[in-house]
N, C-alpha and C positions, 0 to 999 in steps of 0.2 A: 439387468441394468441396475446400477446403484441408484438408491432413492435420491441422492443429491444431484446426480446427473439428470434425472427426470425433471426435478424442480428447475434446474438451470435451463434446460431446453424449453420448458413451459414459459419461463420468464422471457426468453428470447422471442418466442412466438407472440407473446402478449405485447412486447415492445414494438415489434414490426407491424402487427395488425393495428396497433393503436396510433400509428403515425397518420397524420391527416394532411391532405393536400391543401395548399393555400386557397382561400376562398375570399371573394370580394364581399366586404361587409357594408351594409347599408349605413351611410354616414348620417343622414338626416332626411327630412322630407324634401329639402331643397336640393334635388339632384335629378339626374336623368334615369328613368326606369325603361329598360329596353327588353322586349321579348321577341322571340322569333322561332324558327324551326329549321332543322337541317334535313335536307332531302337528298336523294340519290339520283344522278343521271346515269343509269346503268348501261343502257344499250342492249343488255341481255340479263337474264335472271341469274342470280347467284344465291347460294344457300348460306345459312348461318352468319348473316351480317350482324356484327356486334354494334352496340350503341356508339355513335361517334363521340369524340372528345372535343370540348370547348376549352381553349387556353386563352387567357387574357394577360397581356403584358403591358407594363407601364415603364417607360425608359429602359426597355430591354429586360426588366425583371418580371418574372411570373408572379402575378398577384391572384390568379384564380386558375384552377384546372379541375376538370371533372367531366363526367359523361352527362349527356343530355337526359331529360326526363322522358315520361311516357309519350309515345308518338313523336319522339325526337324534338320536343319543345324545350325551350330554355328561357330564363328570365334573369337579367343581371342589372345591378345598380351601378351607376357611374357618378363620381363626384364632379363638380364643376372645376374649371381651371386646369384640366389635364388632357393628355393625349394617350389613348389606349389603342391596343391592337388586339382584335379578336381573331383567333385562328380556329377553324373547324377542321378536324383531321380524323382519318379512319384508315385502318389497315387495308392495303391494296387500292386505296383511292388517292387522288391528288388532293392536296390541302388548299384551303382558301382563307385569305386574311382580309379583314375589313378594319379601317381606321375609325375610331370614335373620338372626335375632337370636341371637347366641351369648354374650350378656352374663351370663346368670344361671346358668352352669355352676358348681356348687360347687367350691371349690379342691381338695377331696379327690378329685373326679372328673377334674380337669384333666390328671392324669398319664396318663389313658387316652384313646385316640382313639375317636370316635363315627362311625357311618355312618348316612346317611339315603338310602335307595335307592328306585328305582322311581317317582320324582316325575314327573308328566306335565303338560306345558303345552300346551294346545290353542289354536291361533290361528284366528280367524274371518276368512274372506274378506270384503273390503269389497264393497258392492253395485256400486260403480263406482270407477274410478281417481280421480274427482273428489271422492269422499267423504272427509271429514276423518278422518285416522287417530286413533283413540282408544287411549289407554294405560290399561288397567284394572288397578287394584291388587287382586289376587285374594286374597291371604292372607299368613300368616306362618308360617315354620318357626322354632320356639323350643324351649328346653330346658324340658321338663315335669318339675318336681320330683317330682310324685306318681308319675310313671312311671319316673323315673330315666333318661330318654333324651329324644331330640328328637321333637317332635310337630308336627302341622300344623293350623292353624285357618283357616277360610274367612272372608273379609271379605264381608259381604252389604250390599246398598245401604241407604242411609238410616240410621236409628237402630239397625239390627241389626248394624252394623259392630262386630266384637268387638275386644278388645285395646287399647282406649284411643284416644280421638280427642276432638275438640272439636265442639260444636254451635254454629253461628252462627245467630242468629235476629234478626229486627228488621223494620223497615219501610222500603220504598222510597218516597220522597216526591218529588213533582214540584213544582218552584218556578218561578214566573213573577212578573212585576211585580204582578199582581193577586191571585194566590191561591197557596195551598200545600195539597196534598192527597195522600193515598196513591195510588200508581199500581198498577193491576191489570195482570197479565200482563207485568210487567217481567221481563227475563231475568236470572238470576244464574248465571254460568258459572264453574265451578271448573276451573282449568288447572294443569298442571305442565309446565314447559319447552315451552309452546306447545300441548301436547296436551290436548284436552278430556277431563276425567275424569267430570264430571257437570254437568247443567243442570237448574235448577228455575225455576219461575215464581212470582211473587208472586200472592197471592189478590186478591179483590175490594176489599180495603182496603189492599193494598200489603204485607201481611205475607209473610215468607218464612222458611224454615228449611233449613239445609244442613249435612250432616255432613262433617267434614274429617278425613282419616286422620292417623296419627302419623308422626313421624320425618322430615318432609319440608318443602320450601318450595313454597308454592302462590301462585297469583294468581287473584283473583276479580274478574270484570268484571260491573258492574251497568249495564243499559242498557234503552232503550225507544225505538222509532221516534219521531223528533221531539225527542229530548232528547240532550244531551251525556252521554257515558259516564263512569263513575268506576271506578277500579281500586284494589283493596285487596290488600296483601300479607299472607300468613299463614305463619308459621313454627311448626312443632310439634316441632322437633328436641329441645327441652329439656323437653318434657312428660314427667312421671314415668311409668314403666312400671307402670301400675296395672290391676287387673281389677275395679274397682268398677263398679257398675251406673249410678251417677250421674256422668256424665262432665262435665268443665268446660264451661260454657256462657257465651257472650258475646253480649250484645244490643247492637245498634247501629242507628242511624238513618242512612240513606243518602239524601241529597238530590240529585236530578238537575235540572240547569238546563235549562229549556225553550229551544229554539232560537228566535231572533227571526224567522227565515224558514225555510221547508222546505229551501231551497237552501244554507243556511249549513253550512259544513263541520263535521263532528262532531269535537269535541275529546275526548280521553281524559285524564282528570285523576287522578293518583295522590294519594289522600288519606290514606295512612298504612299502618301495619303492626300486626297483632295478633300477640302473642307470649306465651310463658309466662315470666313474670317470676319468677326464682328467689328474689328478695329477699322478695317478698310471697306467693310460692307460689300464684299465681293468674294468670289471663290478664290482659293489660294492652294498652294501645293507645298508640302513639306516632305523632305526625305526621311527615311526611317532612322531611328536612333542606332548608334553603333552596336549596341548590345542586342538589337532585334535580329 
């Protein structure tokens, strides 16, 4: 091998190995310091388990990614006035995401630093390597004004999700040349970045109801065997941080087009976006742009 080729290859290796993953930087003493541990809910023993990965996002952008330390402990700094998402992931395990909300710390408290310790994230082993990886939104760490410090609340499935979300409800309708009727057992799949968060089915008249968490961007797929699918985008990032019991609800009608033949390829149609309209202070719908 020529000497110049050896030098070129060495340079490539050094550049690749020298690339660093984004890390959260400590901004000042006036911040939230969080520590915790990732554990496994195995059900059975497995060999050669690698260290899990912790990924932190702010407004969808990755600001930290790395494996946890010894005994799977981690420690992270968070600045005030922001919303973060911590995701713990591992090969062959389902992922879990927790929201860290530091927006509501009073100004008179912001000169002090806060600690939130002993937080535990348990990852569940998938039944098989072919099983789709799920990313579950587990809860939120937030500033509790009544306690004067940070607290944690659990997000539960369905309408029991705390801390603000929207309820989507409506009817899935099948359309053909001769008839239009509600479709029973149509699937309604809530996804985030390709990972399935929840799946519900329409009832005998095509009615469905689905809870969507706050602060994120989602994709909802409506489908049924023999019909073309439709995709709805939902963004809840601008939804006000309220603790009211009656959360915003949006009703819609989703019409699926019947295939002309069973062998016809399934088409996936994007039919719009539901978002919080700050001008009218309510949920709104917009159709996709013509070039989408």
